[in-house]
DSSP file (Angstrom, degrees, kcal/mol; ACC not computed):
  #  RESIDUE AA STRUCTURE BP1 BP2  ACC     N-H-->O    O-->H-N    N-H-->O    O-->H-N    TCO  KAPPA ALPHA  PHI   PSI    X-CA   Y-CA   Z-CA
    1    1 A M     >        0   0    0      0, 0.0     4,-2.0     0, 0.0     5,-0.2   0.000 360.0 360.0 360.0 -35.9  103.6  124.2   98.9
    2    2 A E  H  >  +     0   0    0      1,-0.2     4,-2.2     2,-0.2     5,-0.2   0.871 360.0  55.9 -62.0 -36.4  103.1  123.9  102.7
    3    3 A E  H  > S+     0   0    0      1,-0.2     4,-2.4     2,-0.2    -1,-0.2   0.893 105.2  51.9 -62.8 -38.8  100.0  121.9  102.1
    4    4 A L  H  > S+     0   0    0      2,-0.2     4,-2.8     1,-0.2    -2,-0.2   0.919 108.3  51.0 -63.7 -43.1  102.0  119.4  100.0
    5    5 A K  H  X S+     0   0    0     -4,-2.0     4,-2.2     1,-0.2    -1,-0.2   0.902 110.4  49.6 -60.4 -40.5  104.6  119.1  102.8
    6    6 A E  H  X S+     0   0    0     -4,-2.2     4,-2.2     2,-0.2    -1,-0.2   0.911 110.9  49.6 -64.3 -42.4  101.7  118.4  105.3
    7    7 A F  H  X S+     0   0    0     -4,-2.4     4,-2.5     1,-0.2    -2,-0.2   0.923 110.7  49.7 -61.5 -45.0  100.3  115.7  102.9
    8    8 A I  H  X S+     0   0    0     -4,-2.8     4,-2.8     1,-0.2    -1,-0.2   0.886 109.1  53.0 -62.3 -38.8  103.7  114.1  102.6
    9    9 A S  H  X S+     0   0    0     -4,-2.2     4,-1.8     2,-0.2    -1,-0.2   0.923 110.5  46.3 -62.0 -44.8  104.1  114.1  106.4
   10   10 A K  H  < S+     0   0    0     -4,-2.2     4,-0.4     2,-0.2    -2,-0.2   0.883 112.9  50.7 -65.3 -38.4  100.7  112.3  106.8
   11   11 A F  H >< S+     0   0    0     -4,-2.5     3,-1.5     1,-0.2    -2,-0.2   0.931 109.5  50.5 -62.0 -46.5  101.7  109.9  104.0
   12   12 A T  H >< S+     0   0    0     -4,-2.8     3,-2.2     1,-0.3     6,-0.3   0.835  97.2  68.3 -63.3 -34.5  105.0  109.2  105.8
   13   13 A D  T 3< S+     0   0    0     -4,-1.8    -1,-0.3     1,-0.3    -2,-0.2   0.703  89.6  66.2 -58.8 -19.3  103.2  108.5  109.1
   14   14 A L  T <  S+     0   0    0     -3,-1.5     2,-0.3    -4,-0.4    -1,-0.3   0.618  97.4  64.3 -77.0 -12.5  101.8  105.3  107.5
   15   15 A F    <   -     0   0    0     -3,-2.2     3,-0.3    -4,-0.2    20,-0.0  -0.859  67.5-148.9-118.3 148.0  105.2  103.7  107.2
   16   16 A D  S    S+     0   0    0     -2,-0.3    -1,-0.1     1,-0.2    -4,-0.0   0.880  94.8  31.7 -79.2 -40.6  107.7  102.7  109.9
   17   17 A N  S    S+     0   0    0      2,-0.1     2,-0.5     0, 0.0    -1,-0.2  -0.088  90.2 104.7-117.0  34.5  111.0  103.2  108.1
   18   18 A V        -     0   0    0     -3,-0.3     2,-0.4    -6,-0.3    -3,-0.2  -0.971  57.3-145.7-119.2 126.4  110.4  106.2  105.8
   19   19 A D    >   -     0   0    0     -2,-0.5     3,-1.7     1,-0.1     4,-0.4  -0.757  10.6-139.8 -91.8 129.6  111.8  109.6  106.7
   20   20 A T  G >  S+     0   0    0     -2,-0.4     3,-1.6     1,-0.3    -1,-0.1   0.865 102.8  59.2 -54.1 -39.1  109.6  112.6  105.7
   21   21 A D  G 3  S+     0   0    0      1,-0.3    -1,-0.3    -3,-0.0   -12,-0.0   0.707  98.0  59.9 -66.4 -18.9  112.8  114.5  104.7
   22   22 A S  G <  S+     0   0    0     -3,-1.7     2,-0.3     2,-0.0    -1,-0.3   0.542  98.1  73.7 -86.3  -5.4  113.6  111.8  102.2
   23   23 A L    <   +     0   0    0     -3,-1.6     2,-0.3    -4,-0.4   -15,-0.0  -0.789  53.6 169.2-110.8 151.5  110.4  112.3  100.2
   24   24 A S    >   -     0   0    0     -2,-0.3     3,-1.6   -16,-0.0    42,-0.4  -0.858  54.1 -87.1-142.8 178.9  109.3  115.1   97.9
   25   25 A G  T 3  S+     0   0    0     -2,-0.3    42,-2.5     1,-0.3    43,-0.4   0.779 126.2  57.0 -61.0 -26.0  106.4  115.8   95.6
   26   26 A D  T 3  S+     0   0    0     40,-0.2    -1,-0.3    39,-0.2     2,-0.2   0.489  78.0 121.6 -84.9  -3.7  108.5  114.1   92.8
   27   27 A T    <   -     0   0    0     -3,-1.6    39,-1.6     1,-0.1     2,-1.3  -0.423  62.3-139.1 -64.7 126.9  108.8  110.8   94.8
   28   28 A E    >   -     0   0    0     37,-0.2     3,-2.2    -2,-0.2    37,-0.2  -0.744  19.8-164.2 -85.8  94.8  107.4  107.8   93.0
   29   29 A F  G >  S+     0   0    0     -2,-1.3     3,-1.6    35,-0.3    -1,-0.2   0.732  78.4  66.5 -60.9 -27.9  105.7  106.3   96.0
   30   30 A R  G 3  S+     0   0    0     34,-0.5    -1,-0.3     1,-0.3    35,-0.1   0.670  95.7  59.5 -69.5 -13.3  105.2  102.9   94.5
   31   31 A Y  G <  S+     0   0    0     -3,-2.2    -1,-0.3     3,-0.0    -2,-0.2   0.413  77.1 115.6 -93.7   1.6  109.0  102.4   94.4
   32   32 A L  S X  S-     0   0    0     -3,-1.6     3,-1.6    -4,-0.2   -14,-0.0  -0.479  75.0-125.0 -67.1 141.3  109.3  102.8   98.1
   33   33 A D  T 3  S+     0   0    0      1,-0.3    -1,-0.1    -2,-0.1   -15,-0.0   0.837 110.0  49.4 -57.0 -34.2  110.6   99.6   99.7
   34   34 A E  T 3  S+     0   0    0    -17,-0.1    -1,-0.3     2,-0.0     2,-0.2   0.486  83.1 118.2 -87.0  -2.3  107.6   99.5  102.1
   35   35 A W    <   +     0   0    0     -3,-1.6     2,-0.3    -6,-0.2    -5,-0.0  -0.441  33.4 143.9 -70.5 135.3  105.0  100.0   99.4
   36   36 A S     >  -     0   0    0     -2,-0.2     4,-1.8     1,-0.0     5,-0.1  -0.911  66.4 -88.2-153.9 177.7  102.4   97.2   99.1
   37   37 A S  H  > S+     0   0    0     -2,-0.3     4,-1.6     1,-0.2     5,-0.1   0.849 128.6  55.7 -64.5 -31.6   98.8   96.7   98.3
   38   38 A L  H  > S+     0   0    0      1,-0.2     4,-2.0     2,-0.2    -1,-0.2   0.863 103.3  54.9 -66.6 -35.2   98.1   97.1  102.0
   39   39 A S  H  > S+     0   0    0      2,-0.2     4,-2.6     1,-0.2    -2,-0.2   0.897 103.8  55.1 -62.1 -40.4   99.9  100.5  101.9
   40   40 A A  H  X S+     0   0    0     -4,-1.8     4,-2.4     1,-0.2    -1,-0.2   0.915 107.7  48.8 -60.2 -42.6   97.5  101.5   99.2
   41   41 A L  H  X S+     0   0    0     -4,-1.6     4,-2.3     1,-0.2    -1,-0.2   0.887 110.0  52.0 -64.2 -38.2   94.6  100.7  101.5
   42   42 A S  H  X S+     0   0    0     -4,-2.0     4,-2.6     2,-0.2    -2,-0.2   0.894 109.2  49.6 -64.0 -40.1   96.2  102.7  104.3
   43   43 A V  H  X S+     0   0    0     -4,-2.6     4,-2.6     2,-0.2     5,-0.2   0.918 110.0  50.7 -65.3 -43.3   96.6  105.7  102.0
   44   44 A I  H  X S+     0   0    0     -4,-2.4     4,-2.0     1,-0.2    11,-0.2   0.920 112.9  46.5 -58.8 -44.2   93.0  105.5  100.9
   45   45 A A  H  X S+     0   0    0     -4,-2.3     4,-2.7     2,-0.2    -2,-0.2   0.901 111.7  51.0 -66.0 -41.4   91.9  105.3  104.6
   46   46 A M  H  X S+     0   0    0     -4,-2.6     4,-3.3     2,-0.2     5,-0.4   0.921 110.3  48.9 -62.3 -44.4   94.2  108.2  105.5
   47   47 A I  H  X S+     0   0    0     -4,-2.6     4,-2.0     1,-0.2     6,-1.1   0.901 113.4  47.5 -63.4 -40.4   92.8  110.4  102.7
   48   48 A D  H  X S+     0   0    0     -4,-2.0     4,-1.3     4,-0.2    -2,-0.2   0.931 118.3  40.7 -64.2 -45.9   89.3  109.6  103.8
   49   49 A E  H  < S+     0   0    0     -4,-2.7    -2,-0.2     2,-0.2    -3,-0.2   0.927 123.6  35.9 -70.4 -46.6   90.1  110.3  107.5
   50   50 A E  H  < S+     0   0    0     -4,-3.3    -3,-0.2    -5,-0.2    -2,-0.2   0.819 134.5  21.0 -80.1 -32.4   92.2  113.4  107.1
   51   51 A Y  H  < S-     0   0    0     -4,-2.0    -3,-0.2    -5,-0.4    -2,-0.2   0.495  92.9-124.7-118.4  -7.5   90.5  115.1  104.2
   52   52 A G     <  +     0   0    0     -4,-1.3     2,-0.4    -5,-0.4    -4,-0.2   0.830  69.2 128.5  65.8  31.6   87.0  113.5  104.1
   53   53 A I        -     0   0    0     -6,-1.1     2,-0.5    -9,-0.1    -1,-0.2  -0.954  53.4-139.6-124.5 137.6   87.5  112.4  100.5
   54   54 A S        +     0   0    0     -2,-0.4     2,-0.4    22,-0.1    -9,-0.1  -0.844  22.8 177.7 -96.9 128.3   87.0  109.0   99.0
   55   55 A V        -     0   0    0     -2,-0.5     2,-0.2   -11,-0.2    -7,-0.1  -0.946  21.0-130.3-124.2 151.4   89.5  107.8   96.4
   56   56 A S     >  -     0   0    0     -2,-0.4     4,-1.9     1,-0.1     5,-0.1  -0.552  22.9-114.6 -97.2 163.2   89.6  104.5   94.7
   57   57 A S  H  > S+     0   0    0      1,-0.2     4,-2.3     2,-0.2     5,-0.1   0.842 118.6  57.9 -63.7 -31.4   92.4  102.0   94.3
   58   58 A M  H  > S+     0   0    0      2,-0.2     4,-1.6     1,-0.2    -1,-0.2   0.897 105.0  49.5 -64.8 -39.9   92.2  102.7   90.6
   59   59 A E  H  > S+     0   0    0      2,-0.2     4,-1.0     1,-0.2    -2,-0.2   0.885 110.2  51.0 -65.8 -37.8   92.8  106.4   91.2
   60   60 A I  H >< S+     0   0    0     -4,-1.9     3,-0.7     1,-0.2    -2,-0.2   0.919 108.4  52.6 -63.0 -42.9   95.8  105.5   93.4
   61   61 A R  H 3< S+     0   0    0     -4,-2.3    -1,-0.2     1,-0.2    -2,-0.2   0.827 105.4  54.7 -62.6 -32.2   97.2  103.3   90.6
   62   62 A K  H 3< S+     0   0    0     -4,-1.6     2,-0.3    -5,-0.1    -1,-0.2   0.739  91.6  87.6 -75.3 -21.8   96.9  106.2   88.1
   63   63 A A    <<  -     0   0    0     -4,-1.0     3,-0.1    -3,-0.7     4,-0.0  -0.607  51.3-179.2 -79.7 135.2   99.0  108.5   90.4
   64   64 A A        +     0   0    0     -2,-0.3   -34,-0.5     1,-0.1   -35,-0.3   0.782  63.6  28.9-101.0 -37.0  102.8  108.2   89.8
   65   65 A T  S  > S-     0   0    0    -37,-0.2     4,-1.9   -36,-0.1   -37,-0.2  -0.712  82.5-106.0-122.6 170.3  104.1  110.7   92.4
   66   66 A L  H  > S+     0   0    0    -39,-1.6     4,-2.6   -42,-0.4   -40,-0.2   0.854 122.0  56.6 -64.1 -33.7  103.2  112.1   95.8
   67   67 A S  H  > S+     0   0    0    -42,-2.5     4,-2.8     2,-0.2    -1,-0.2   0.897 104.0  53.3 -62.5 -39.5  102.3  115.4   94.0
   68   68 A D  H  > S+     0   0    0    -43,-0.4     4,-2.0     2,-0.2    -2,-0.2   0.925 110.3  47.0 -60.3 -44.7   99.9  113.4   91.8
   69   69 A L  H  X S+     0   0    0     -4,-1.9     4,-2.2     2,-0.2    -2,-0.2   0.930 112.5  49.4 -62.2 -45.4   98.2  112.0   94.9
   70   70 A F  H  X S+     0   0    0     -4,-2.6     4,-2.7     1,-0.2    -2,-0.2   0.907 109.9  50.5 -61.2 -42.8   98.0  115.4   96.5
   71   71 A E  H  X S+     0   0    0     -4,-2.8     4,-2.4     2,-0.2    -1,-0.2   0.867 107.4  55.1 -63.9 -36.0   96.5  116.9   93.3
   72   72 A L  H  X S+     0   0    0     -4,-2.0     4,-0.9     2,-0.2    -1,-0.2   0.934 109.8  46.1 -59.7 -46.9   94.0  114.1   93.3
   73   73 A V  H >X S+     0   0    0     -4,-2.2     3,-0.9     1,-0.2     4,-0.6   0.936 113.1  49.3 -61.9 -47.2   93.0  115.1   96.8
   74   74 A K  H >< S+     0   0    0     -4,-2.7     3,-0.9     1,-0.2    -1,-0.2   0.869 106.6  56.3 -61.0 -37.0   92.8  118.8   96.0
   75   75 A S  H 3< S+     0   0    0     -4,-2.4    -1,-0.2     1,-0.2    -2,-0.2   0.723 108.2  48.2 -69.6 -19.5   90.7  118.1   92.9
   76   76 A K  H <<        0   0    0     -3,-0.9    -1,-0.2    -4,-0.9    -2,-0.2   0.492 360.0 360.0 -98.6  -5.2   88.1  116.4   95.0
   77   77 A K    <<        0   0    0     -3,-0.9    -1,-0.2    -4,-0.6    -2,-0.1   0.509 360.0 360.0 -70.1 360.0   87.8  119.0   97.7
């Protein structure tokens, strides 16, 4: 669970007006006010930089929640 919190923290760092405490694994990230196609690219870059894993925009599109994204990263480790 601690790993998920760390992932959410790194995700939140990509946005100016999103508070880590307001997000959970169940958060549907595409419904965040600040979410955009540029955000998706930022998430792809963050995952590559922080975890050394490549994910595609299609894989991001298939994920509904932050837990889904985290599980995607874990599955590629």
